LUMLOZA-553376 format. One record per residue (C-alpha): residue number from 1; residue in three letters; z, x, y. Coordinates in nm, 3 decimals, always signed. Example, Ala and Ser with C-alpha at 12.3 -4.5 7.8 and 13.67 -1.06 7.14 Angstrom:
+-----+-----+---------+---------+---------+
|   k |   r |       Z |       X |       Y |
+-----+-----+---------+---------+---------+
|   1 | Ala |  +0.780 |  +1.230 |  -0.450 |
|   2 | Ser |  +0.714 |  +1.367 |  -0.106 |
+-----+-----+---------+---------+---------+
END
This chain:
+-----+-----+---------+---------+---------+
|   k |   r |       Z |       X |       Y |
+-----+-----+---------+---------+---------+
|   1 | Gly |  +5.055 |  +7.410 |  +5.862 |
|   2 | Ala |  +5.380 |  +7.600 |  +6.078 |
|   3 | Gly |  +5.257 |  +7.522 |  +6.413 |
|   4 | Gly |  +5.224 |  +7.153 |  +6.341 |
|   5 | Gly |  +5.552 |  +7.044 |  +6.389 |
|   6 | Arg |  +5.607 |  +7.209 |  +6.689 |
|   7 | Ala |  +5.255 |  +7.002 |  +6.817 |
|   8 | Leu |  +5.423 |  +6.696 |  +6.700 |
|   9 | Glu |  +5.767 |  +6.713 |  +6.847 |
|  10 | Arg |  +5.573 |  +6.883 |  +7.204 |
|  11 | Ala |  +5.392 |  +6.510 |  +7.182 |
|  12 | Arg |  +5.682 |  +6.334 |  +7.099 |
|  13 | Leu |  +5.858 |  +6.470 |  +7.404 |
|  14 | Arg |  +5.557 |  +6.368 |  +7.597 |
|  15 | Ala |  +5.531 |  +6.061 |  +7.517 |
|  16 | Thr |  +5.914 |  +5.986 |  +7.581 |
|  17 | Pro |  +5.967 |  +5.809 |  +7.912 |
|  18 | Ala |  +6.203 |  +6.017 |  +8.147 |
|  19 | Val |  +6.532 |  +5.854 |  +8.233 |
|  20 | Asp |  +6.596 |  +5.844 |  +8.586 |
|  21 | Leu |  +6.953 |  +5.872 |  +8.628 |
|  22 | Glu |  +6.962 |  +5.921 |  +8.992 |
|  23 | Ala |  +6.808 |  +5.567 |  +8.993 |
|  24 | Ala |  +7.004 |  +5.416 |  +8.735 |
|  25 | Arg |  +7.346 |  +5.408 |  +8.956 |
|  26 | Val |  +7.448 |  +5.054 |  +8.856 |
|  27 | Ala |  +7.709 |  +4.983 |  +8.619 |
|  28 | His |  +8.018 |  +4.907 |  +8.724 |
|  29 | His |  +8.168 |  +4.961 |  +8.359 |
|  30 | Val |  +8.049 |  +5.180 |  +8.102 |
|  31 | Asn |  +8.175 |  +5.126 |  +7.724 |
|  32 | Leu |  +8.211 |  +5.483 |  +7.547 |
|  33 | Gly |  +8.257 |  +5.320 |  +7.214 |
|  34 | Leu |  +8.115 |  +5.621 |  +6.958 |
|  35 | Ile |  +8.425 |  +5.777 |  +6.736 |
|  36 | Pro |  +8.547 |  +5.964 |  +6.679 |
|  37 | Ser |  +8.481 |  +6.063 |  +7.013 |
|  38 | Ser |  +8.216 |  +5.968 |  +7.315 |
|  39 | Glu |  +8.292 |  +6.292 |  +7.472 |
|  40 | Ala |  +7.912 |  +6.372 |  +7.421 |
|  41 | Ala |  +7.815 |  +6.097 |  +7.669 |
|  42 | Trp |  +8.111 |  +6.143 |  +7.935 |
|  43 | Arg |  +7.878 |  +6.278 |  +8.218 |
|  44 | Val |  +7.596 |  +6.053 |  +8.184 |
|  45 | Ala |  +7.839 |  +5.766 |  +8.150 |
|  46 | Leu |  +7.955 |  +5.947 |  +8.527 |
|  47 | Met |  +7.603 |  +5.952 |  +8.642 |
|  48 | Val |  +7.539 |  +5.605 |  +8.538 |
|  49 | Leu |  +7.848 |  +5.470 |  +8.754 |
|  50 | Arg |  +7.774 |  +5.277 |  +9.091 |
|  51 | Pro |  +7.835 |  +5.497 |  +9.374 |
|  52 | Glu |  +8.185 |  +5.328 |  +9.445 |
|  53 | Gly |  +8.277 |  +5.413 |  +9.091 |
|  54 | Gly |  +8.364 |  +5.188 |  +8.819 |
|  55 | Val |  +8.551 |  +5.189 |  +8.514 |
|  56 | Leu |  +8.498 |  +5.379 |  +8.183 |
|  57 | His |  +8.623 |  +5.267 |  +7.870 |
|  58 | Val |  +8.671 |  +5.572 |  +7.621 |
|  59 | His |  +8.713 |  +5.471 |  +7.238 |
|  60 | Ala |  +8.898 |  +5.782 |  +7.102 |
|  61 | Asn |  +9.038 |  +5.845 |  +6.751 |
|  62 | Val |  +9.346 |  +6.036 |  +6.837 |
|  63 | Gly |  +9.703 |  +6.133 |  +6.684 |
|  64 | Ser |  +9.917 |  +5.892 |  +6.632 |
|  65 | Ser | +10.207 |  +6.010 |  +6.821 |
|  66 | Ser | +10.255 |  +5.960 |  +7.196 |
|  67 | Ser | +10.263 |  +6.343 |  +7.206 |
|  68 | Glu |  +9.885 |  +6.347 |  +7.087 |
|  69 | Glu |  +9.777 |  +6.020 |  +7.331 |
|  70 | His |  +9.948 |  +6.185 |  +7.620 |
|  71 | Ile |  +9.738 |  +6.501 |  +7.537 |
|  72 | Phe |  +9.434 |  +6.348 |  +7.483 |
|  73 | Cys |  +9.441 |  +6.130 |  +7.786 |
|  74 | Ile |  +9.547 |  +6.427 |  +8.036 |
|  75 | His |  +9.267 |  +6.595 |  +7.877 |
|  76 | Leu |  +8.991 |  +6.320 |  +7.934 |
|  77 | Val |  +9.111 |  +6.328 |  +8.310 |
|  78 | Gln |  +9.037 |  +6.659 |  +8.390 |
|  79 | Thr |  +8.725 |  +6.687 |  +8.184 |
|  80 | Leu |  +8.594 |  +6.373 |  +8.391 |
|  81 | Ser |  +8.705 |  +6.509 |  +8.725 |
|  82 | His |  +8.546 |  +6.849 |  +8.630 |
|  83 | Leu |  +8.211 |  +6.677 |  +8.518 |
|  84 | Ala |  +8.226 |  +6.480 |  +8.845 |
|  85 | Thr |  +8.251 |  +6.750 |  +9.072 |
|  86 | Ser |  +7.972 |  +6.966 |  +8.908 |
|  87 | Glu |  +7.625 |  +7.032 |  +8.943 |
|  88 | Ala |  +7.515 |  +6.864 |  +8.663 |
|  89 | Val |  +7.622 |  +6.538 |  +8.827 |
|  90 | Gly |  +7.700 |  +6.604 |  +9.167 |
|  91 | Arg |  +7.906 |  +6.320 |  +9.226 |
|  92 | Ala |  +8.251 |  +6.480 |  +9.421 |
|  93 | Lys |  +8.202 |  +6.288 |  +9.726 |
|  94 | Glu |  +8.173 |  +5.956 |  +9.526 |
|  95 | Phe |  +8.442 |  +6.037 |  +9.204 |
|  96 | Ser |  +8.726 |  +6.219 |  +9.362 |
|  97 | His |  +8.999 |  +6.002 |  +9.206 |
|  98 | Val |  +9.009 |  +5.955 |  +8.838 |
|  99 | Thr |  +9.297 |  +5.763 |  +8.664 |
| 100 | Val |  +9.428 |  +5.620 |  +8.350 |
| 101 | Ile |  +9.458 |  +5.269 |  +8.429 |
| 102 | His |  +9.527 |  +5.117 |  +8.058 |
| 103 | Val |  +9.572 |  +5.245 |  +7.701 |
| 104 | Glu |  +9.496 |  +5.050 |  +7.407 |
| 105 | Arg |  +9.605 |  +5.130 |  +7.058 |
| 106 | Val |  +9.310 |  +4.925 |  +6.883 |
| 107 | Lys |  +9.402 |  +5.011 |  +6.502 |
| 108 | Ser |  +9.535 |  +5.291 |  +6.260 |
| 109 | Tyr |  +9.191 |  +5.443 |  +6.121 |
| 110 | Ala |  +9.324 |  +5.717 |  +5.923 |
| 111 | Pro |  +9.699 |  +5.841 |  +5.800 |
| 112 | Lys |  +9.865 |  +5.982 |  +6.162 |
| 113 | Val |  +9.513 |  +5.885 |  +6.338 |
| 114 | Asn |  +9.478 |  +5.585 |  +6.592 |
| 115 | His |  +9.166 |  +5.429 |  +6.713 |
| 116 | Val |  +9.253 |  +5.410 |  +7.103 |
| 117 | Val |  +9.061 |  +5.279 |  +7.428 |
| 118 | Val |  +9.156 |  +5.446 |  +7.789 |
| 119 | Asp |  +9.037 |  +5.256 |  +8.052 |
| 120 | Val |  +8.959 |  +5.531 |  +8.348 |
| 121 | His |  +8.900 |  +5.420 |  +8.701 |
| 122 | Val |  +8.615 |  +5.693 |  +8.841 |
| 123 | Gly |  +8.624 |  +5.626 |  +9.237 |
| 124 | Arg |  +8.737 |  +5.741 |  +9.556 |
| 125 | Val |  +9.181 |  +5.707 |  +9.615 |
| 126 | Ser |  +9.085 |  +5.403 |  +9.870 |
| 127 | Asp |  +8.914 |  +5.201 |  +9.596 |
| 128 | Gln |  +9.184 |  +5.142 |  +9.372 |
+-----+-----+---------+---------+---------+
END
């Protein structure tokens, strides 16, 4: 019936174990290999990093010009900085510093589009 789908969904949600991200702060690096964009996973990646921080390996498809790559890196740092201090992540005291440490152009993905991996250190200024 019409309500059967909703009941099934409620049952599925109850059967799914909750992940305690507060207790899962063990990662020293997180590989965000989703393309064309891993942005939907950035918040969770920050939540599972160790208290002292770590490195995010962010895969993305970006325009092939150096200016488009640079714009993506700026967006990445600004977004991660904002997420780290947001109420949803709540790690402002731990993650006061977000820095791009390396950009690797992996391959051409399509005409005028490159697949890149941006390594980003997230932590305190004194941790670098």
